[in-house]
N, C-alpha and C positions, 0 to 999 in steps of 0.2 A: 341574309336579307338586304336588301339595297331600296335605295330611296329613291322616287322616279319626280320628276318635274314637268311635264307635259302642257306648254297652249299650243292647239290648235284652231288655228285662224279661216273660218270658210271665207274666200273671196266670191267675190257677183255673184251676189242672190237678193232676192226682193228691198232688201230690208237692210239700216245698217245695225239694228238688234240681232244680236249673238243667240240669246240665254234658251232660243228653242234647240239651235245646235250644241248649244254647250249640257244640256237636257238628253242629248240621244248618245250622248260622247259618255257622260259620266254612268250611263241606263249600262254602258259595256263594260262595269265596272264590278255595275252590278250585282250584271249574271253572273259574271267568275267569282265572283263571293272577295274579294280584292280588299283592300284596306287601303280607303285613297280621306283625300279632304277636300274638299273646292273651296278654293279662297278668292277673291276678285277677279285677280290678274291670272290664275291659274290651275291645275290638279293638282295634291302629291297621295303620289302612291308608291302604296309599300308594294312588294313581291322580293323575286327572282329576278336575277336578270334577262334572264328568256324568257320569262312568264313578264314582265315590263313590257322588252321591246314588241312582243306578242301582241300586250292586248294594243300597245299604242299604234301599231299597223292596223289594227282593227279600230281606235280611237280617230285614225287619221281616215279611213274611210268610211265614216257615219255621214257628214258634209252632203258625202258626191250623191250617196242615196234621199238624199233631203234635195237633189238641185243646182246644191252650190256648183259654180263653171271649176272651181280654185281653191286648193287649201293648203296651206302653211302652216305647216306642224313642229314647234318646236320644242326639243329635249335635252331634259340636265338629271343626269348620274349619277349617282351619291352612292359607293358599294365601299364598304370596308370588310377584310377578311379577318381583323383580329376583332374585332366583335358584329352584334347584331344593332342592326340599325333602327328606333322608331322613330313615328314623327315626334309624339309628347315627347321623350326626352331629349331629342336633339333642340327642341325649343326651348325646355325645362331648363338647362345644361347652360343657357344662354344667358335669362334670366337669371337664374342663381350667383351669374358670374355682375350684374348690373347691382346686386343688390351689396 
């Protein structure tokens, strides 16, 4: 299992607010049944790499369907072969080291 952080930025829209575009992108994750966490600057998703790349493409296309003239998408993928990655455990291990 891998983790992907994705940021989809629609440009050329009628307003500087992007929340409706974010909601549309997140709806793709819900439809696919993937585990995800939205944060103030992006979204983290769990899955296998092929699945994550496929869903990233679908999320990238969503703002165009709502009239965006340009979309900039940034991805970061963390993929380990020695053990499964999970969002909660990765964050938990950091906080444990702060104690």
